[in-house]
N, C-alpha and C positions, 0 to 999 in steps of 0.2 A: 120232331119236337116243336111245339108251338110257344108262343110268348108266355102263356100261363105256366108251362112247364119250366121255362127258364126262371121266371119269377119265384116259383115254388122251390126250385133247386137252390137259388141264391139265398132265399129266406131260411131254408132248412140248414144250409151250411153256416149261416150267421147264428142260428140257435145253437148248433153244436159248438161254435166258437165261444159263445156266451156261457154255455155250460162249463166248458173247460176253464175259462177264466174265472167264473164263479167259484168252482172248487178250489182252484190253485191260489187265488187271492183272498179266499174266504169272504167273498161278497154274497151274502145270503140272498139279498134281493135279486141280484143278477142270476144266481143259480136257480131260484124259484121261477124266474122269468122264462126259463127254458121249458117248463112244464105247464100243462093245463092244470087248474086247481084239483081236478078229480083223477089226475094221471096216476097210473100204477108204475112201480119200479121194482124189478127183481134183481138185486145186486148181490146175490149169494147169501150173505149173512143178514141181509135186510130184504124183506118182501112187504110191500105196502105202498102207501101214497108217496108220490114224488116230492111234494112239499115237505112231508115228514122226513123223508130221506135227506133232503137238503139241510133241514135244521140239525139232524143227527150228525151228518157228515161235517158240517162246518164246526160244530161244537167239538167233535172228535179231533179234527185236524188242527184246531186252534191250540191243542195241547202240545203239538210238536214245535220243535225249534227249527226244523228243516222244512222249507216249502216243497210242496209236491208240484209235478208237472204232468200235464196230460197233452198228448200229441195225437190228434185225429189225422189219419192219413187217407187211405182209400175210402171213398164214400160212394155207394151205389144207391140211387134214389129211383124208385118206381112209383110214379104218381098215378092215382086212380081218383080223379075228381078232387074232393076235399080231403082225401086220405092219401098218405104216401107211406110206403114201406121202405125202410132205410137200413142199410147195413154199413156201419162205419168201423173201420179198424182203428184200434187205439193202442198206443204205447204209453205207459204211465210209470212214473217214478213216485213211489210212496214212501214216506218216512215210517219206519217201524222200529220198535225197541230192539236193541242189540243184545239184551240179556245181561249187560254189565252197567246198566244205568244211563247208556247213551242211546243214539239212534243211528240207523244206517238207511240207505235208500234201497228199497226193494224195487224190483222191475217186473212188469208184466206186459204181455201181449194179449189183447182181448178184442172182442167185437161188441158193439152195441147194435142189437136188433131193435129198432124203434118203429113204432107205428106213430107217425105224425098226423095230426088233424088241423085242418084250417077252420078256425072258428072266429067269427067277427072279423075276418080279414087277416088273421094272424096264424101262422104255422107254429105249433108247439108240440112237444112230446105228449102223446096220450097214454102210451104203454112203452116200457123199456124192459128188455131182457139182456143181461150181460152174459156173454159167452167167454169164459176164461180159457184161452188157448194154451198159455205157458206162463210160468213165473220163475223168478230167481229171488231168493230170500235177501241177498245183499250183493251190492256191486263191490268188487274188491278194488283196492288201491287207495292211494293217498290223494288229497286234493292237489290240483295243479298249483305250483308254487307262484306263478304270476297272476293268479286270480285276484289278489288284492290290489293289483296295479289299476284295475278298472274303476272308474269313478262310481259306477253302480255295481259294486262287486257282489252284493248279496240281495237276493229278493226277499220278500216278506209277505205278510198278509195285511190286507186292507191298508190303512194309512202308513204302515211300516215298509211298504213297498215303493220303490222309486216311480212306479207308474200311477200311484194314487193321484187322481186329479188330472191325469194325462189327457183324457178325452174331453174334459171340461175346460182345459187351459185355452185362453184366447190365443189365436194364431196371428202372427204378423207377416 
């Protein structure tokens, strides 16, 4: 592994983190920043442009009262010059209607098969395919009784999330 491989690896992992944060916090600009403008994305019910997917996903998830969470775990990156072939395991919690007017968290284990390209010095997704390995419609059980004791007990989207402005805040 040479220095270019290390830089590509770190850059690609940062893009994956931006993607997850963009989805979960409803940050359209951040989500789009993970894709090249002409990127393609095959997300099962959506096949098309990555930026169009981002717009559709943020609008859809804005309708929910429960925030989602995406956790990227194992990441394998094989760089070939200005291209990299990446497999990322992901666990995600998605709000879905419960059939009684409320929502529950669905859980899935999937993998992102991404072709990243470095253009203008930036690594971004050029092509994404999602492999859905397993799903569960709803997580059983009640919320933890002590959750409300946390100062930041509930996450939200954009400005409603405690992390809004966190990365722009001056540090002392």
